[in-house]
VMD Tcl script that draws the C-alpha trace (Angstrom):
set ca {
  {2.06 19.98 -14.77}
  {4.37 17.91 -12.61}
  {2.74 14.70 -13.82}
  {3.49 15.60 -17.44}
  {7.07 16.49 -16.53}
  {7.51 13.10 -14.95}
  {5.94 11.37 -17.94}
  {8.34 13.22 -20.26}
  {11.33 12.04 -18.26}
  {10.06 8.47 -18.38}
  {9.55 8.64 -22.14}
  {13.11 9.85 -22.55}
  {14.32 6.91 -20.50}
  {12.35 4.48 -22.63}
  {13.99 5.80 -25.79}
  {17.37 4.74 -24.42}
  {16.36 1.71 -22.40}
  {13.74 0.04 -24.64}
  {14.33 -3.71 -24.45}
  {15.82 -5.19 -27.56}
  {14.63 -8.71 -26.97}
  {12.10 -10.58 -24.89}
  {13.03 -13.00 -22.13}
  {13.32 -16.58 -23.16}
  {10.55 -18.91 -22.12}
  {11.22 -20.50 -18.78}
  {10.73 -24.05 -17.68}
  {7.00 -24.36 -16.84}
  {7.87 -26.02 -13.55}
  {10.39 -23.44 -12.42}
  {9.95 -19.70 -12.57}
  {12.70 -17.35 -13.64}
  {15.45 -16.67 -11.07}
  {15.13 -20.29 -9.94}
  {11.97 -19.77 -7.88}
  {9.80 -22.80 -7.36}
  {6.15 -22.30 -8.29}
  {3.02 -24.23 -7.54}
  {1.77 -26.70 -10.20}
  {-1.23 -24.51 -10.98}
  {0.96 -21.45 -11.43}
  {3.34 -23.45 -13.59}
  {0.49 -24.22 -15.96}
  {-0.19 -20.52 -16.40}
  {3.55 -19.77 -16.82}
  {2.79 -16.15 -15.91}
  {2.70 -15.91 -12.10}
  {4.18 -17.97 -9.30}
  {3.25 -18.16 -5.63}
  {6.27 -18.17 -3.31}
  {5.41 -19.15 0.26}
  {6.03 -21.59 3.05}
  {3.89 -24.73 2.75}
  {0.88 -24.51 5.06}
  {-2.83 -25.24 5.20}
  {-3.62 -21.64 4.23}
  {-1.19 -21.76 1.30}
  {-2.86 -24.91 -0.01}
  {-6.27 -23.29 0.40}
  {-5.18 -20.19 -1.53}
  {-3.73 -22.21 -4.39}
  {-6.96 -24.15 -4.65}
  {-9.50 -21.33 -4.35}
  {-7.77 -18.25 -5.77}
  {-8.17 -18.76 -9.48}
  {-7.00 -15.26 -10.35}
  {-3.52 -16.27 -9.18}
  {-3.34 -18.37 -12.33}
  {-5.20 -16.10 -14.75}
  {-2.61 -13.40 -15.39}
  {-2.06 -12.99 -19.14}
  {0.16 -9.96 -19.78}
  {-0.22 -8.08 -23.02}
  {2.84 -9.15 -24.97}
  {1.63 -9.29 -28.55}
  {3.52 -6.77 -30.70}
  {5.50 -3.74 -29.62}
  {2.71 -1.79 -27.98}
  {3.35 0.66 -25.17}
  {1.83 -1.78 -22.68}
  {4.61 -4.26 -23.41}
  {7.10 -1.81 -21.88}
  {7.31 -1.98 -18.09}
  {8.50 1.63 -17.92}
  {5.64 3.07 -19.97}
  {3.09 0.89 -18.22}
  {4.33 2.11 -14.83}
  {4.37 5.75 -15.94}
  {0.83 5.45 -17.26}
  {-0.51 4.15 -13.94}
  {1.40 6.78 -11.95}
  {0.88 9.92 -14.05}
  {-2.08 9.58 -16.38}
  {-5.22 11.22 -14.93}
  {-8.20 9.06 -14.09}
  {-11.71 10.10 -13.11}
  {-14.61 7.82 -12.29}
  {-18.17 9.13 -12.69}
  {-19.37 6.40 -10.34}
  {-17.26 7.31 -7.28}
  {-16.72 10.41 -5.18}
  {-14.92 10.97 -1.89}
  {-15.99 12.24 1.51}
  {-13.15 13.45 3.71}
  {-12.76 12.98 7.45}
  {-10.04 15.17 9.00}
  {-8.80 13.40 12.12}
  {-7.22 15.46 14.89}
  {-4.53 13.36 16.54}
  {-3.40 13.32 20.15}
  {-0.59 15.82 19.40}
  {-3.00 18.16 17.52}
  {-1.73 17.04 14.14}
  {-4.12 16.22 11.29}
  {-4.41 13.24 8.99}
  {-7.28 12.60 6.61}
  {-9.38 9.64 5.56}
  {-11.05 9.92 2.15}
  {-14.04 7.57 2.09}
  {-15.02 6.39 -1.41}
  {-18.79 6.54 -1.82}
  {-21.13 6.09 -4.81}
  {-21.79 9.17 -6.90}
  {-25.42 9.06 -5.76}
  {-24.31 9.61 -2.14}
  {-26.18 12.38 -0.33}
  {-24.80 14.70 2.33}
  {-27.31 13.77 5.02}
  {-26.81 10.07 4.49}
  {-24.22 8.42 6.72}
  {-23.05 4.85 6.97}
  {-24.53 3.17 10.02}
  {-22.10 2.25 12.78}
  {-23.87 -1.11 12.92}
  {-23.05 -1.87 9.29}
  {-21.26 -5.18 8.76}
  {-19.69 -4.09 5.47}
  {-15.93 -4.71 5.47}
  {-13.64 -1.68 5.45}
  {-10.72 -1.50 3.02}
  {-7.97 0.84 4.23}
  {-5.88 1.98 1.25}
  {-2.40 3.43 1.85}
  {-0.99 5.28 -1.18}
  {2.69 5.82 -1.87}
  {4.81 7.70 0.66}
  {4.87 10.83 -1.52}
  {1.12 11.35 -1.21}
  {0.38 11.06 -4.93}
  {-3.07 9.57 -5.55}
  {-2.54 7.46 -8.65}
  {-4.83 5.68 -11.09}
  {-4.04 2.50 -9.22}
  {-5.51 3.87 -5.97}
  {-8.60 5.31 -7.64}
  {-9.34 2.10 -9.55}
  {-8.82 0.10 -6.36}
  {-11.44 2.27 -4.63}
  {-13.83 1.82 -7.54}
  {-13.53 -1.95 -7.64}
  {-13.67 -2.38 -3.84}
  {-16.82 -0.28 -3.69}
  {-18.46 -2.45 -6.31}
  {-17.73 -5.52 -4.16}
  {-19.41 -4.15 -1.05}
  {-16.33 -2.76 0.73}
  {-16.11 0.66 2.36}
  {-12.83 2.00 0.91}
  {-10.91 4.65 2.87}
  {-7.70 6.30 1.60}
  {-5.23 7.27 4.33}
  {-3.53 10.66 3.78}
  {-0.50 11.57 5.88}
  {0.16 14.96 7.39}
  {0.47 17.71 4.74}
  {-0.26 15.29 1.88}
  {-3.10 15.43 -0.63}
  {-4.55 18.65 0.73}
  {-4.30 17.68 4.41}
  {-3.38 20.78 6.45}
  {-0.12 20.76 8.39}
  {-1.11 21.98 11.86}
  {2.09 20.98 13.66}
  {5.77 21.14 12.76}
  {5.94 17.37 12.90}
  {5.97 15.34 9.69}
  {5.43 11.60 9.55}
  {8.59 9.59 9.17}
  {8.74 6.91 6.50}
  {7.97 3.92 8.70}
  {6.42 5.51 11.81}
  {2.95 3.94 12.26}
  {1.82 6.18 15.14}
  {-0.61 8.23 13.04}
  {-1.90 5.13 11.29}
  {-2.60 3.51 14.65}
  {-4.91 6.35 15.62}
  {-6.60 6.28 12.22}
  {-7.30 2.56 12.62}
  {-8.77 3.15 16.07}
  {-11.09 5.77 14.58}
  {-12.17 3.34 11.86}
  {-12.95 0.73 14.50}
  {-14.96 3.33 16.44}
  {-16.92 4.26 13.32}
  {-17.38 0.72 11.96}
  {-17.10 -1.67 14.94}
  {-19.05 -4.48 13.28}
  {-17.14 -4.75 9.99}
  {-13.87 -6.51 9.34}
  {-10.88 -4.38 8.39}
  {-8.58 -5.11 5.46}
  {-5.58 -3.08 4.30}
  {-3.85 -2.65 0.95}
  {-0.89 -0.45 0.05}
  {0.92 0.51 -3.11}
  {4.58 1.11 -3.87}
  {6.53 2.85 -1.08}
  {3.36 3.13 1.00}
  {3.87 -0.54 1.82}
  {6.64 0.52 4.19}
  {4.08 2.15 6.46}
  {1.70 -0.81 6.31}
  {4.40 -3.38 7.08}
  {5.72 -1.22 9.92}
  {2.22 -0.99 11.41}
  {1.60 -4.73 11.16}
  {4.99 -5.49 12.72}
  {4.66 -3.07 15.65}
  {1.05 -3.94 16.48}
  {1.32 -7.69 15.91}
  {-1.87 -9.52 16.80}
  {-3.47 -6.24 17.96}
  {-3.51 -4.64 14.50}
  {-7.23 -5.48 14.09}
  {-6.57 -6.16 10.39}
  {-7.93 -9.44 9.04}
  {-5.62 -9.60 5.99}
  {-3.35 -7.21 4.09}
  {-1.86 -6.87 0.62}
  {1.03 -4.88 -0.87}
  {1.09 -3.92 -4.56}
  {4.65 -3.54 -5.92}
  {6.08 -2.95 -2.42}
  {9.53 -1.70 -1.41}
  {11.17 -4.02 1.10}
  {14.75 -2.79 1.53}
  {13.93 0.89 1.69}
  {17.24 2.31 2.90}
  {19.02 0.82 -0.08}
  {16.24 2.04 -2.35}
  {16.58 5.61 -1.09}
  {20.34 5.48 -1.53}
  {20.70 3.89 -4.96}
  {17.44 2.26 -5.99}
  {16.38 4.73 -8.68}
  {18.05 6.31 -11.69}
  {18.75 10.03 -11.49}
  {15.81 11.35 -13.60}
  {13.22 9.51 -11.51}
  {14.99 10.54 -8.31}
  {14.86 14.16 -9.41}
  {11.16 14.01 -10.35}
  {10.11 12.44 -7.03}
  {12.29 14.83 -5.02}
  {10.79 17.77 -6.93}
  {7.29 16.51 -6.19}
  {8.07 16.37 -2.47}
  {9.57 19.86 -2.44}
  {6.60 21.35 -4.28}
  {4.25 19.74 -1.76}
  {6.22 21.17 1.18}
  {6.91 24.59 -0.35}
  {3.71 26.09 1.05}
  {5.02 25.36 4.58}
  {8.52 26.67 3.97}
  {8.30 29.53 6.46}
  {6.88 27.36 9.25}
  {9.35 24.51 8.66}
  {12.24 26.96 8.84}
  {11.75 27.01 12.63}
  {12.91 23.41 12.96}
  {14.62 22.52 9.65}
  {17.41 23.82 7.45}
  {15.04 24.63 4.59}
  {17.89 25.76 2.34}
  {19.30 22.24 2.47}
  {15.84 20.73 2.00}
  {14.89 22.70 -1.10}
  {18.32 22.41 -2.70}
  {18.37 18.61 -2.50}
  {17.99 16.76 -5.79}
  {17.71 13.18 -4.54}
  {15.31 11.20 -2.41}
  {17.97 10.60 0.21}
  {18.79 14.30 0.34}
  {15.16 15.26 0.97}
  {14.65 12.53 3.59}
  {17.87 13.46 5.39}
  {16.97 17.14 5.39}
  {13.56 16.39 6.90}
  {14.48 13.89 9.60}
  {18.27 13.50 9.99}
  {19.63 17.03 10.34}
  {21.70 17.74 13.43}
  {22.53 21.00 15.17}
  {20.45 24.09 15.87}
  {18.72 26.36 13.39}
  {20.91 29.28 14.38}
  {24.08 27.42 13.41}
  {25.55 27.12 9.95}
  {23.34 24.90 7.78}
  {24.64 21.46 6.98}
  {25.95 20.91 3.47}
  {23.68 19.11 1.01}
  {23.97 15.39 0.65}
  {26.75 14.42 -1.70}
  {29.44 16.77 -0.32}
  {32.33 15.84 1.92}
  {30.57 17.05 5.08}
  {27.58 14.80 4.48}
  {29.43 12.01 6.27}
  {28.62 13.81 9.54}
  {25.01 12.71 9.16}
  {25.74 9.12 8.19}
  {25.19 7.93 11.75}
  {21.88 9.77 11.98}
  {20.87 8.31 8.61}
  {21.56 4.74 9.73}
  {19.79 5.32 13.05}
  {16.80 6.73 11.17}
  {16.40 3.51 9.19}
  {16.84 1.37 12.28}
  {13.58 2.97 13.46}
  {11.83 3.05 10.08}
  {12.89 0.00 8.07}
  {9.61 -1.78 7.20}
  {10.85 -5.28 8.04}
  {12.38 -4.43 11.43}
  {9.57 -6.22 13.33}
  {8.50 -8.60 10.60}
  {8.48 -11.60 12.97}
  {5.64 -9.97 14.92}
  {3.24 -9.88 11.96}
  {0.30 -12.12 12.82}
  {-2.00 -11.92 9.76}
  {-1.73 -13.11 6.15}
  {0.06 -10.59 3.92}
  {0.12 -10.92 0.13}
  {2.76 -9.10 -1.94}
  {2.17 -8.75 -5.69}
  {5.41 -8.01 -7.56}
  {6.71 -8.07 -11.14}
  {10.23 -9.09 -12.10}
  {10.46 -6.25 -14.62}
  {9.55 -3.56 -12.07}
  {11.64 -0.51 -13.14}
  {11.13 1.32 -9.84}
  {11.92 -1.42 -7.32}
  {14.94 -2.85 -9.13}
  {16.46 -6.29 -9.49}
  {14.39 -9.13 -8.06}
  {17.14 -11.03 -6.27}
  {18.56 -8.01 -4.46}
  {15.32 -6.16 -3.63}
  {12.88 -8.94 -2.66}
  {13.64 -10.92 0.53}
  {12.72 -14.31 -0.86}
  {13.82 -16.05 2.34}
  {11.06 -14.18 4.21}
  {8.34 -15.73 2.07}
  {9.94 -19.17 2.15}
  {10.19 -19.30 5.96}
  {7.37 -17.10 7.35}
  {3.89 -18.69 7.04}
  {2.16 -15.28 7.16}
  {3.79 -13.88 4.00}
  {2.87 -14.79 0.43}
  {4.58 -13.52 -2.71}
  {2.82 -13.56 -6.07}
  {5.61 -12.96 -8.58}
  {4.96 -12.30 -12.27}
  {7.37 -12.02 -15.16}
  {5.75 -8.82 -16.44}
  {3.64 -6.04 -15.01}
  {5.92 -3.11 -14.26}
  {5.33 -1.03 -11.15}
  {1.66 -1.19 -10.09}
  {0.74 -1.87 -13.72}
  {-0.21 -5.50 -14.44}
  {-2.06 -4.79 -17.69}
  {-3.62 -7.85 -19.27}
  {-4.72 -8.84 -22.76}
  {-8.36 -8.96 -21.66}
  {-8.27 -5.82 -19.51}
  {-11.00 -4.21 -21.57}
  {-13.44 -6.98 -20.70}
  {-12.02 -8.37 -17.47}
  {-13.96 -7.82 -14.31}
  {-14.46 -9.55 -11.02}
  {-17.61 -11.58 -10.62}
  {-20.00 -10.61 -7.88}
  {-23.02 -8.48 -7.22}
  {-22.70 -4.73 -7.52}
  {-24.61 -3.51 -4.53}
  {-23.27 -0.03 -3.79}
  {-22.88 1.44 -7.30}
  {-25.55 1.89 -9.93}
  {-25.85 -0.94 -12.41}
  {-25.38 1.43 -15.33}
  {-21.76 1.93 -14.27}
  {-20.89 -1.77 -14.05}
  {-19.45 -1.90 -17.56}
  {-17.14 1.02 -16.81}
  {-15.94 -0.60 -13.61}
  {-15.33 -3.90 -15.40}
  {-13.13 -2.19 -17.97}
  {-11.16 -0.39 -15.28}
  {-10.43 -3.56 -13.27}
  {-6.76 -4.47 -12.87}
  {-5.61 -8.03 -12.48}
  {-3.76 -7.12 -9.28}
  {-6.95 -5.65 -7.79}
  {-8.92 -8.79 -8.52}
  {-6.12 -10.83 -6.97}
  {-6.21 -8.75 -3.78}
  {-9.98 -8.97 -3.32}
  {-10.00 -12.71 -3.98}
  {-7.14 -13.13 -1.51}
  {-9.17 -11.30 1.15}
  {-12.23 -13.44 0.45}
  {-10.25 -16.70 0.54}
  {-8.42 -15.89 3.79}
  {-11.68 -14.85 5.45}
  {-13.37 -18.09 4.37}
  {-10.38 -20.10 5.60}
  {-10.35 -18.53 9.05}
  {-14.13 -18.77 9.33}
  {-13.94 -22.47 8.56}
  {-11.18 -22.87 11.14}
  {-13.30 -21.14 13.80}
  {-16.31 -23.31 12.99}
  {-14.17 -26.41 13.30}
  {-12.87 -25.26 16.70}
  {-16.37 -24.45 17.85}
  {-17.66 -27.90 16.86}
  {-14.69 -29.58 18.56}
  {-15.28 -27.57 21.73}
  {-18.95 -28.50 21.79}
  {-18.08 -32.15 21.39}
  {-15.79 -31.89 24.38}
  {-18.62 -30.27 26.33}
  {-16.73 -27.00 26.86}
  {-19.16 -24.72 25.01}
  {-18.09 -23.14 21.75}
  {-20.12 -19.95 21.79}
  {-17.22 -17.67 22.64}
  {-14.84 -19.37 20.24}
  {-16.99 -18.56 17.23}
  {-16.81 -14.84 17.98}
  {-13.07 -14.59 18.52}
  {-12.19 -14.04 14.88}
  {-14.62 -11.23 14.32}
  {-14.54 -9.38 17.61}
  {-10.90 -9.36 18.59}
  {-9.99 -6.55 20.98}
  {-7.72 -3.77 19.77}
  {-4.85 -2.16 21.60}
  {-2.38 0.50 20.63}
  {1.10 0.02 19.21}
  {4.27 0.37 21.21}
  {4.55 4.07 20.41}
  {0.92 4.96 21.26}
  {-0.09 5.22 24.96}
  {-3.11 3.21 26.00}
  {-6.05 5.59 26.16}
  {-8.95 3.53 24.86}
  {-11.20 4.85 27.64}
  {-10.85 8.37 26.19}
  {-10.81 7.52 22.49}
  {-13.84 9.63 21.63}
  {-12.20 12.78 22.96}
  {-9.21 12.89 20.62}
  {-11.12 12.88 17.35}
  {-12.48 16.01 15.80}
  {-13.36 15.40 12.20}
  {-14.81 17.63 9.50}
  {-16.70 16.39 6.47}
  {-16.23 17.75 2.99}
  {-16.71 16.53 -0.56}
  {-14.04 16.02 -3.19}
  {-14.41 14.61 -6.64}
}
mol new
graphics top color blue
foreach p $ca { graphics top sphere $p radius 0.5 }
foreach p [lrange $ca 0 end-1] q [lrange $ca 1 end] { graphics top cylinder $p $q radius 0.2 }
display resetview
C-alpha cells in the first residue's frame, strides 16, 4: 500500500515537473558541467569516467567496455525518458524472480542485537544443502538503502550476480526488512559497527572466496563509512555505489522536495510503529511519530536530549528546535560518509546520473574533487538514468556474457531481460580490478624470484589478507565463533 502511495506522489510531481525540452547535445570531448571524459567515453557521448590518472584507470578504460555502451532510451516521450518515473518504477514497482529465493541468517551481535543476511540462492536450492566453507566463489555483499526497502534494483542485482557465480548476500539493519529488534539500540546512519561484525561472519563462513560490496542510494553512506573506518583491513577487494548520497547532512536537511520527504518519513515511522512501546523507554516517541521530514525522524531517533520524564522536545521546525542544532551537527560529524575518505584503500566505483531527482544538482551534491585527486575513487557519470534506474534502449535483450553456472539454463532469458546497465558495469568493474591486481601480484612475484628472494608469499597476499576490526569494534578474533548465533529460514 505504501509503495502505491509513494508512486502516486511521484506521478503528481511528474505532472508539474515534466521536462519541456531535452538537453542540448554536448561537445563529444567534454561532458556536461565541464567534466573531462576519456576518449572512449566521448565516443559514446553517454557516460564519462571521472578519475585521477593511474595505471588502474587506464586498465579500466581499456577493458571495461560496458562503460562505453550506455544507450539511454530517449526516443519519444515514453515514461522511461522521465528520470522521475524511471526512479519511481525501480523503487516502488514489485519484482519477483522465479529463479531466485533467499535464505536468511540472523546474526546475534556482541551487544545481543540482531542483523540479518539474506543469501540469494537458486530456486532449486534444498534445505539440507549448504555452501561449502571451502568454496572459492566470490561473495557479493549488497547494502540496500538506509530505509530498509528492498527494491527492484536490489533483487535484480542478486539475480544477475548469482548468474555470474557470485554468492549474493543482502545486509539488513536492525529492525529492517523483518529483522527483529532485540535491543533498544538502532543503527545510526553511518555507524559501521554492525556491518563490521557481519563481514567477519562472512569471512568465517566463506574464508576462501573474495568479498565484493555494492550499495544503492542512501545505503552507500554505510558502505563508505565502513571502508573509511576499516581502511586496508576491510577485507573487501572492490566496491561500487549505485546512485550514492555523498553530502548526507545537506541531503537530510534540504535535499528532497516535501512530498518525497513525507513518503520516506512515513515509511520509516510505519516500520518503527511496531516497537513504539519499547522505544518509548529511551525516545520521545510523540516527537518521532509526529515528524513529517527525514531530518525530523533522524533527530528524534538519535539527537534528542534530556530525560524521558521531562517535557518532550518540540518537533523539528519550531523555535525550540535550535536547542538540538548542536547535537545534530555532532551527529553528522560521527556519521558523514566521507569523514574518513582518505583511509579508503580499495577501488570504489560510483555510478551516477546527472538527472537524478533524488540526489539533486550534480555540482553541489557530487564531490568531483574527490574523484579527481583520490586514485581509489572512480565516478561513472551519465547524462540520463534517474535514481538507480539506467534503463537502456536494448534492455529487453541486453545481458552480460558469461556462463550461467548456479541458475538453471531455462531461466537465462529471463535474467538477460532483467539485466540493468549499471549492474553489468559493476560486475565488469569487479572483474577488471581483480584481473589488474592479480597481474600486479604476478609481476611482483616474478620480480622477487629474479632477485632470489622467493615470491611464494607475495602471490598469496592479495587473496589471503588478514582481517581486523574497525576502530569501534574491540579486537576479539580469538572468540569470533562465540558471538554468532544464526537461524536459517526461507523467504521468497
